Residue, then its C-alpha position, 0 to 999 in steps of 0.5 A: x551594520x554591513x551594507x548588505x544588512x542595510x539593503x535588506x532592512x530597507x527592502x523589508x521596511x518598504x514592504x510593510x508599514x511602520x504600524x505593522x512592525x510595531x504590532x509585530x514587535x509588541x507581539x514578540x515581546x509578549x511571546x518572549x516574556x509571556x511564554x516563559x511565564x506560561x511554561x513556569x506556571x505549568x511546571x509549578x502546577x505539576x510540582x505543587x501537589x508532589x511537594x505536598x505529598x513528598x514534603x509537607x505531609x510527611x513533616x506534618x505527620x512527623x511533627x504531630x506530637x511536637x510542641x505547638x510552637x515547633x509545629x506552627x513554626x515549621x508547618x503552620x499557617x506561616x510555616x518555614x516548610x509550608x509557605x517556604x515550599x510554596x515560595x520555591x515552587x512558584x518562584x524558582x521556575x519563573x526565575x529560570x525561564x524568564x531569566x533565560x529568555x531575558x538573557x537570550x534576547x539580550x545576547x542575540x540583539x533581539x531585544x534592541x531591535x524590538x525596542x527600536x520598533x516600538x520606540x515611537x510609542x514609548x515616547x508618548x509615555x515619556x520614555x526612550x528606547x534606552x529607558x525601556x531596557x531596564x523596564x524589561x530587565x525589571x521582570x527579572x529583578x527591579x534592583x538590577x533594573x534601577x542600577x541599569x537605568x544609569x545607561x538612560x539619559x539624565x533627563x529620562x532616568x527618573x521616569x524610567x525608574x518610576x516605570x520599573x518600580x510600578x509595572x515591572x513585575x519581578x520574577x518573584x512577584x510573578x511566581x507569587x501572583x501565579x500561586x495566588x491566582x492558582x489557589x483561587x482557581x482563577x489562573x487566567x487572572x494573570x493575563x489581565x493582571x500583568x496587562x493592567x500593571x503595564x497600562x497603569x505604569x504607563x499612565x502613572x509615568x505619563x501623569x508624573x513626568x513630561x514626555x521625553x524630547x530626546x532623540x531615538x537611541x536605538x537603530x538597526x546597527x545592532x544586528x541579530x546574532x547567535x547568542x553567546x551561550x557562555x554569557x547567557x549562562x553567566x547572566x542566568x547563573x547570576x539570577x539564580x545565585x541571587x534567588x538562593x542567596x537573597x530571595x529565599x532566605x529573606x522570604x523565610x525570614x518573612x515567614x518567621x516574622x509573620x509566625x512571631x506576629x501571629x504567636x504574639x497576637x500582633x497581626x491584628x495591630x498591623x491589619x488595623x493600620x491598613x483598615x482605613x485604606x481598605x474601608x475606603x476601597x471596600x476591601x476585606x481588612x484581613x488583606x492588610x497583612x499580605x499588603x504589609x509584607x508585600x512592601x518588604x518583598x513582592x513575594x510577601x503576598x504569598x502569605x495570602x496562601x496561609x492555611x492552604x488558601x483559607x483566607x483567599x476563600x473568603x474573598x471574591x475574585x474581584x477582591x482578590x484581583x484588586x488586592x493583588x494589584x494593590x499589593x503589587x503597586x502600592x510600593x516598590x519592595x524595600x530593597x528597591x526603594x533603598x536602591x532608589x534612595x542610594x541613587x537619587x537621595x532619600x527625598x526623591x525616594x520618599x517622593x517616588x514612593x508617595x507618588x506610586x502609592x497615590x496612583x496605586x490607590x486611585x487605580x485600585x478604586x477605579x478598578x473596583x468601580x469598573x468591576x462593580x459597574x460591569x457586574x451590575x450591567x451583567x446582573x451578577 
């Protein structure tokens, strides 16, 4: 860092107390990652009805005389075109806008500065500044974040990965959640949802891991700079490539599997597996299928959109909120858990998954109690 830059930083720090900078940093982080999500939501909201008119309805009309098996496979409740279109429209804009925001903030040095300012708060939940980088990266992809955690200190890497798995909603998960809340006519639920994910993840990390005693790993040595647009483009292209080569194909496979399970009448069996959990939490057992596929991939919760949201229409808003939270946190996606197993061993991955499931179920139960208590006080 240059001498002039050091003097400027010292002068600024003398004018404003540390709490001011921490509050400002938190606000900036919300803007950096919240504004792209809002823009993506607006784009998806515009594209959704257009896709219905230009793609889904023509396919439905063209296949109206085809065998029921073919019709259901393409445009049925779990159709490759019907649900596949939902996945693309609600996930792709999030991948683009969030990916661009992450790339620019990293390449400009802004991310490092913001993390430096909030590092004292991070230490209270057992994380250092370096640990928070993968947490933010996880909003693009959890698997990449787990691998990036190699840059953490050995004494804090496991809690960093735990925080990523629990609270970092990847871009596919964000897009799917926006779609679910939009179909439920309650898009505003996304704000308390994403906030609760982080708070619950922080509590989860603090409960299962001791606070870090490592020294601060960030400083003002990383000054703000003009981002290299070539590097931004490379980073964004990597995310888009992963979306087209991995995310969308896997989701279409999920649609096909769900279609087969529906045709073979096996879906009811899967629902029964989750029945004890939903009975404990007093949630509709029909949500079991979405929970099951969310363990495979976080955008598996898009299956709640089957039949144009007919299933969601039978849930209350509080049930939808709790079910989406449970689907998001009960387990990391299968690829994330597999990556954790490769990095730390199968035993640790199993312990990791069991701890996350326990915290998720307890939080879901407390959330239901809180919602019912508020509803009772308000006379709802």
